[in-house]
N, C-alpha and C positions, 0 to 999 in steps of 0.2 A: 461558785461562791467567791466573793471578794475577801481578801485578807484585810479586814478593816483595821486591825492593830497596826499593820505596816503602813497602810495608807494614811492613817492619822499620825503616825510617827514621822512620816514624810511631810506633814503639814504643820509647821510651827504655830500658825494662827489659831489652831483649835485649843491651844493651851490658854488662850486669852478670851476667846469669844465663841459663842455658838452661832455659826454663820448660816443664815437663811436668806442671804441676798446674793445668791449665785447668778440670778438673772441680771444683776447689776455688774458685779465683778467677783469671781470666786477667790478663795484663798489660794495663793500660789504654793505648789509643792517645793520642797527644798532644792531639787535638781534645777528647777526653773530659776530660783533665786540665785543659785550658784553660777549658772550660765551667764546671767546678767552681770553680776558683780565681777566675775573673772574678766569679762571683756572691758568693763569700765576701767578696771585696774590695768589691763593691758594697754588701753588707749592712753592712760596717764603715764605709763612707763615708756612706750615707744612711739606714740602718736596715733591719731585717729585713722588716717589713710593707711598707715603701715599695719595697724592692728587688723583692719578689714582685709588687707591683702594676706596677712598671716592666717586668717581664719576663713578664707574663701571656700574651702571645702566644707567646713562646718556650717557656713551660711547657706550653702546649697542644700543642706539637709532640711531647711525650712520648706523648700519647694517639694522635695520628695516626701517628707512626712505629711504635709498638707494634702498632697495628691493622694497619698495612701488613705487618708481620712475620707476622701470623697470618691474613691475608686476611679481615679483618672491618672494622668501622667504629669510630670513636673512642668512641661512646656505649656500647660493650660492654666497655670497658677501665677497670679501677680500678687506681690506684697504691697499693702497699702497702709495708711495711717489708722484706719478704722472702717467699720462697716458702711457708714454713711459716705465716706470718701470713695469706697468701692462702688457704691450705688450711683454716685454722681458721675464717676468715670464711665460706668456702663451706659447710663442714660445719655451722656454727652456724645457717645459714639454712634447714636442712632439718628439718622438724618430726618428728623421730624419736619413735616410740612403742615400748613394750615388745613384743618379738617381731619387730620389723623386722629385715631381713637387709641387711648390707653384704656384697656379693660382690666379692672382690678376688683378689690373686695372692700367691704365696709370695715374689715378688720386689719387692713394693711397699716404698717407702722406710721406714726404721725409724721416723721421726717420725710417718708416717702410720699405721703399724701400732700405735704407742703411742696415737695419738689414737683409733683404733677400739676399743682395749681400754678406754680411758677412757670412751667412749660406752657400751660394754658394761657397765661397772661402774655407771655412773650411771643409764642408761635401760633396761638389760636387753635391748639389741639382740643379734643373733647375728652373728658374724663367720664367713663361709664363704670359703674360698680355693679357687679353681679349680685343677685339676691342670695340670701342665706337660706339654708334649710330650717325647718321649724325647730329642730333640736340643736341648732348651732352649726357653724361652718358653712362655707360657701357651697352653693348648689352646683354640682358638676353639670347637671342637665341645663341649668340656666346659663352657665359658662358656654356650653356647647351651642346653645341657641344664639347667644350674642356673638360668638366667634363667627358663626355662619352668616348672621345677618349684617354684622358691622365690619367684618374684615379688619380687625384692629391692627395697628402698626406694632403694638406691644401688648402682651399679657403679663401682668405683674402681680405676684402673690407672696405674702409673708407666710412662711411655713408655720412658725409658732409666734403669734402676736405677743408683744410685750405686756399687753393689758389683759391677758386671758390665758387659761390653761388649754385653749383650743389648739389642735393640730390639724392643719389644713390638708386636703387631699392633693398634694402637689404632684404626685405621680400620675393620677388620673387626668389632671389638667395638662400635664406635659404631653400625654398621648394625644389629646385634642390639638395642642399646638403643632405637634409634628404632622398630624394628618392634614392640617390646614396651612402649613408652612408659615406660622406666625412666630415672631421672636418671643422668647419666654425668659423673664427675669424673676428669680426666686431670692427673697431675703431670708437667709438661714441663720441670721444673727443669734437667735435664741435656740436653735435646734442642733447645730453642730456641737458635739461634745456631750449632749445629753441623750441623743437619739442617733441611730445609724442614718447617715445621709449619703445617698449614692446618686451621683449626677447622671450616670448612665441609665438608671431606672427613672429618675425624674425627667430626663431628656430636656434639660434647660439649656439655654444659650448663655446665660449669666447666672452666677450664684455668688452672693455676698455674705460676709460674716466677719465677726470680730474674734480676737483671741482672748479677751479678758473675761468672758462670761463662763459658760460651762466647760470650755477648753482649759481654763485655769492658767491662762497665760498673762502676760503683763498688759497694762493699759498702754495705748498708743500704737497698737498693731492690729491690722485686719488683713483680709485677703479677698481676692476676686478670682472666681473660676470663669473662664471663657471657653466656649465650644470651638470645635474645628470649623464649624459653619461661620462663626464670627471671624476667625483668623483668615479663612480662605476668602471671605468677602472684603478683606482689607479694612475692616472696621477698626477704629482707633479713637481714643478720647479726643475731645476738641482741642484741649491744650496739651500737646505732646512735647516732651523735651528731648535732649540729646541722648537720654537713656533709651527712649522708645523709638527713636528714629535716627538715621544717619543723614547728615546734610551732604548731599551729593553735588549740588551746583547752586548758583545764585537763586534759582527759582524751583528747586526740587529737593525732596528728601525721600529716603527709602525706609519703610517701616521695619522695625525689628520683627522677625517672623513668628515669635512666640508671644505668649501672654504678657511678657515683660514690656511690650509696647504700652501697656496700661500703667506702668510704674513711672515714678520720677527717679532722678539720679541719686538724690540724697536720701539716706536711710539712717535711723537710729539702730546701728548694728547690734548693740547690746540687747535691745528689745527683740530684734530679729532672731538672735540666738536663743533668747529666753522663750520666745514663741515656738521655735523649733523644738526645744526641749519639752515644752508643754504638750505639743502635738504628739511627740514620741511617747510621752508619759501616758497620754490618753490611749494610744494604740496598745501599749503594754497592758494597761488595765483591761481594755477590751470594750468596744462600744455596745455589744450585745449585753455583756455583764453589767455595764453602767446603766443601760436602759432598764434592765430587769430590776436592779437595785432601786433605781429612782421610782419606778412604778410602785414597788412595795412601800417605800417610804411615804410617797404621796397618798396612796390608798389609806394607810394608817392615819396620816395627818388629816386628810379630808374627813374621814369618819369622825374623828374627835372634834374637829372644828365645827362640823355641822351640828353638833350637840350643844354648842355654846348658846346661851340665851341672847336673843335679839340680833343675831348675825345672819348674813346671807352670803353664800359662796356664788360668785358670778361666773364660774367656769362652765362652759357648754361644749358640746361636741361628742361624737362617738368615741374619739380617742383623746385623752387628756395628757398634758405635758407636766413638767416639774415647775409650773408656775400656778400659784393658788391666789385668787383674788377674794379677799374677805371684806365685806361691806357691813357697816353698822350705822343705822340711822341716828341713834341716840348717843353715840360716842365717836367723836372725830377720829379719823385714821391717825392723825398726828399724835393724839394722846395715847393711842394704843402702841404706836411705834416708840414713843418716849418711855412707856412703861416697860417695854421689852428691852430697850437700850439700857435702862437702869440696871437690868440684870445681865448685861453683856450679851444680849441676843440681837443679832443684826437682821433687820428686815428693811423694806423700803415702801415708799408711797407711790401709788398709781393715781395720777390726777385725772380729773374729768377732761382737761384739755389734751391729754395724751390719746384719747380715744372717744371723741365726742359722738361719733355715729353709733358705736357699740354701746357706750355707757348710757346715752340718752334712751336707746331702745330698751335697756335693762332698768331704767328708772333711777339711775345713779347720777346725781348732779354735783357732788362735791369731790371727795377723794376716797380711795379704798386702800387697804393694807395689802401689799404684795409680799407673799411668802414663797421663797424659791429654794427648796432643799436640793442637795446633791449627794452623790453616793457616799461621801465621807461623813455625812451626818449620822447620828445615832438615835436609837429609840429613846434613850434617856434625854437627849436634847429636845426631841419632839415633845416628850412628856412635860419638860420644864417650860417650853414655849406655850403649850396649851394651858398649863396651870397658871402661868403669868397672865395670859389673856383672860382666863376665867375670873381671876381676881380683879383685873382692870375693868371688866364689864359690870361688876357688881355696883 
């Protein structure tokens, strides 16, 4: 059982809002806020470079805490500006050639889909999307058939799509990739912090995430996991700087041996320290306990939302996450969001353009309301959200 009283006392934002936009950016706990402000003050007092040097041991805790979250070691973790930055660095390290196949899904994140299209335009690769099961989620059997038939250069799967409560079978797909020696990239932007994520079980070569969502860290920080296979193959981002490599001669450089070859030299160290504290906070609360609490909250919320008149929940799949997509044909999502905001209840909008393949299949052509609870939300907040929506729908 989580100590909800203590968790909410740690979260100053809950005194002002009921926050159901954790898939966007969670409310930061006080230890995270304190870590950021302490370092900003230290930079102001002694200088930016000097502050980073004074805090180098604390900065290293970002790597160890992030590694602990993912069941790996610190030398496999790179700090980045955000999840999309991590994703671009991973993609740029792969030597794509004309005709190469990227095998992905119809539910992969919009920025990832656009990145694939950019690679297609520039390098002449092929984008192939595996079919979904009838009840939602990518078909592992179709993935297996396409991997064997197409020999893709890369398999790319978003663990929890931003536009759906779906949880994709990333571990089963990882096993297929290992058996067929295919590079595997997992976007875990929405899953790390709300679900246990184990890179050893997933068997991925790259995993990307942000710190601001369910991990409750600051905006402006993300991270990238890279496997030993990637490091041993001397894979590195296309644009590498003096932090990721050592300039040895006029025409040669030597790669940093760890995942830090995927980093740049400059960092917002106040945010690094804040993210480190967020990751340690998540570990103290416990990912299994968080997942259990989130599942209970979402089951309650989905039950009540499904009873509202004229709405449809668009979430599919055998396992659902802490993202709930509510669609109403006769009431625009923006109006519903505004009604909730008027009562200090935070939600967000999921647009058609964010998931055109998935939403077109589900018959949604405009926008939907995205509701994303997290473990510090209460039953009372859920009741107030549902009551506000009920009134707005009349």
